[in-house]
Short mmCIF file of the C-alpha atoms (twelve columns), coordinates in Angstrom:
data_MODEL
# 
_entry.id   MODEL 
# 
loop_
_atom_site.group_PDB 
_atom_site.id 
_atom_site.type_symbol 
_atom_site.label_atom_id 
_atom_site.label_alt_id 
_atom_site.label_comp_id 
_atom_site.label_asym_id 
_atom_site.label_seq_id 
_atom_site.Cartn_x 
_atom_site.Cartn_y 
_atom_site.Cartn_z 
_atom_site.pdbx_PDB_model_num 
ATOM 1  C CA . SER A 1  95.474  -108.406 113.818 1 
ATOM 2  C CA . SER A 2  98.451  -110.681 113.461 1 
ATOM 3  C CA . TYR A 3  100.176 -112.738 116.096 1 
ATOM 4  C CA . LEU A 4  103.797 -113.739 116.274 1 
ATOM 5  C CA . VAL A 5  104.333 -117.148 117.834 1 
ATOM 6  C CA . PHE A 6  107.711 -118.122 119.199 1 
ATOM 7  C CA . ILE A 7  108.610 -121.750 119.705 1 
ATOM 8  C CA . PHE A 8  111.337 -121.820 122.280 1 
ATOM 9  C CA . ILE A 9  113.890 -124.495 121.606 1 
ATOM 10 C CA . GLU A 10 116.600 -125.331 124.043 1 
ATOM 11 C CA . ASN A 11 119.812 -123.302 123.536 1 
ATOM 12 C CA . ILE A 12 118.190 -120.567 121.395 1 
ATOM 13 C CA . SER A 13 118.563 -117.198 123.010 1 
ATOM 14 C CA . PHE A 14 116.149 -114.304 122.797 1 
ATOM 15 C CA . TYR A 15 118.833 -112.442 120.818 1 
ATOM 16 C CA . LYS A 16 118.872 -115.127 118.091 1 
ATOM 17 C CA . ILE A 17 115.081 -115.123 117.868 1 
ATOM 18 C CA . TYR A 18 115.074 -111.316 117.690 1 
ATOM 19 C CA . ASN A 19 117.580 -111.417 114.804 1 
ATOM 20 C CA . ILE A 20 115.420 -113.928 112.933 1 
ATOM 21 C CA . VAL A 21 112.380 -111.660 113.302 1 
ATOM 22 C CA . ILE A 22 114.381 -108.622 112.077 1 
ATOM 23 C CA . LYS A 23 115.660 -110.557 109.040 1 
ATOM 24 C CA . LEU A 24 112.119 -111.678 108.175 1 
ATOM 25 C CA . LYS A 25 110.922 -108.078 108.405 1 
ATOM 26 C CA . GLU A 26 113.819 -106.822 106.238 1 
ATOM 27 C CA . GLY A 27 113.077 -109.530 103.676 1 
ATOM 28 C CA . LYS A 28 109.459 -108.397 103.442 1 
ATOM 29 C CA . GLU A 29 110.528 -104.762 103.025 1 
ATOM 30 C CA . MET A 30 112.984 -105.781 100.293 1 
ATOM 31 C CA . CYS A 31 110.214 -107.633 98.438  1 
ATOM 32 C CA . ASP A 32 107.971 -104.582 98.767  1 
ATOM 33 C CA . ASN A 33 110.697 -102.383 97.233  1 
ATOM 34 C CA . LEU A 34 111.202 -104.724 94.268  1 
ATOM 35 C CA . ASN A 35 107.804 -103.753 92.931  1 
ATOM 36 C CA . ARG A 36 108.219 -100.009 93.507  1 
ATOM 37 C CA . ILE A 37 108.348 -97.753  90.464  1 
ATOM 38 C CA . ILE A 38 109.751 -94.229  90.751  1 
ATOM 39 C CA . THR A 39 109.497 -91.170  88.523  1 
ATOM 40 C CA . ILE A 40 112.348 -89.225  86.961  1 
ATOM 41 C CA . GLU A 41 111.873 -86.531  89.607  1 
ATOM 42 C CA . GLU A 42 112.301 -89.133  92.366  1 
ATOM 43 C CA . LEU A 43 115.395 -90.493  90.589  1 
ATOM 44 C CA . MET A 44 116.859 -86.988  90.480  1 
ATOM 45 C CA . LYS A 45 116.197 -86.485  94.189  1 
ATOM 46 C CA . LEU A 46 117.438 -89.949  95.147  1 
ATOM 47 C CA . LEU A 47 120.764 -89.592  93.315  1 
ATOM 48 C CA . ASN A 48 121.047 -85.812  93.761  1 
ATOM 49 C CA . ILE A 49 121.408 -85.296  90.001  1 
ATOM 50 C CA . GLY A 50 119.943 -82.922  87.455  1 
ATOM 51 C CA . LYS A 51 117.366 -83.655  84.788  1 
ATOM 52 C CA . ASN A 52 119.923 -83.906  81.947  1 
ATOM 53 C CA . THR A 53 121.979 -86.477  83.855  1 
ATOM 54 C CA . ALA A 54 118.861 -88.471  84.731  1 
ATOM 55 C CA . TYR A 55 117.763 -88.577  81.088  1 
ATOM 56 C CA . ARG A 56 121.277 -89.537  79.973  1 
ATOM 57 C CA . LEU A 57 121.373 -92.448  82.467  1 
ATOM 58 C CA . LEU A 58 117.988 -93.680  81.245  1 
ATOM 59 C CA . GLU A 59 118.644 -93.233  77.531  1 
ATOM 60 C CA . SER A 60 122.022 -94.975  77.772  1 
ATOM 61 C CA . ARG A 61 120.325 -97.804  79.742  1 
ATOM 62 C CA . GLU A 62 122.784 -97.410  82.616  1 
ATOM 63 C CA . ILE A 63 119.589 -97.240  84.651  1 
ATOM 64 C CA . LYS A 64 116.808 -99.280  83.121  1 
ATOM 65 C CA . GLY A 65 113.383 -97.731  82.808  1 
ATOM 66 C CA . PHE A 66 110.533 -97.415  80.346  1 
ATOM 67 C CA . ILE A 67 108.223 -94.759  79.026  1 
ATOM 68 C CA . LEU A 68 104.519 -95.140  79.738  1 
ATOM 69 C CA . GLY A 69 102.468 -92.504  77.999  1 
ATOM 70 C CA . ASN A 70 104.945 -89.651  78.061  1 
ATOM 71 C CA . LYS A 71 106.485 -90.329  81.495  1 
ATOM 72 C CA . TRP A 72 109.527 -92.341  82.475  1 
ATOM 73 C CA . LYS A 73 108.863 -95.197  84.913  1 
ATOM 74 C CA . ILE A 74 111.918 -96.546  86.716  1 
ATOM 75 C CA . PRO A 75 111.958 -99.744  88.793  1 
ATOM 76 C CA . ILE A 76 113.718 -98.977  92.073  1 
ATOM 77 C CA . GLU A 77 115.648 -102.226 91.647  1 
ATOM 78 C CA . SER A 78 117.354 -100.832 88.538  1 
ATOM 79 C CA . VAL A 79 118.468 -97.810  90.578  1 
ATOM 80 C CA . ASN A 80 119.776 -100.124 93.317  1 
ATOM 81 C CA . SER A 81 121.682 -102.156 90.696  1 
ATOM 82 C CA . TYR A 82 123.212 -98.983  89.256  1 
ATOM 83 C CA . ILE A 83 124.343 -97.820  92.709  1 
ATOM 84 C CA . ILE A 84 125.905 -101.212 93.442  1 
ATOM 85 C CA . LYS A 85 127.647 -101.266 90.048  1 
ATOM 86 C CA . MET A 86 129.012 -97.755  90.517  1 
ATOM 87 C CA . THR A 87 130.206 -98.599  94.029  1 
ATOM 88 C CA . ASP A 88 131.939 -101.761 92.789  1 
ATOM 89 C CA . ASP A 89 133.544 -99.903  89.846  1 
ATOM 90 C CA . THR A 90 135.022 -97.207  92.066  1 
ATOM 91 C CA . ASN A 91 136.563 -99.629  94.600  1 
# 
């Protein structure tokens, strides 16, 4: 089991400590996602796109991935980068 130890310093509210804990947890989850690899089927579901569009995005390198054996492997970070780029381009 793990224990969380708080060191209470004068003028630090519970709210500030709570926010620090949440940010640490979010940082860990972000690091966990960096190493996640998804399949083309997961990409299609995630972006709500068809197979042809998914292959076009991968082959054009708009979303970076690689083929291992005969299956596409796509780092989730490359999907996140694509979403951010598309959001920035449309605004």
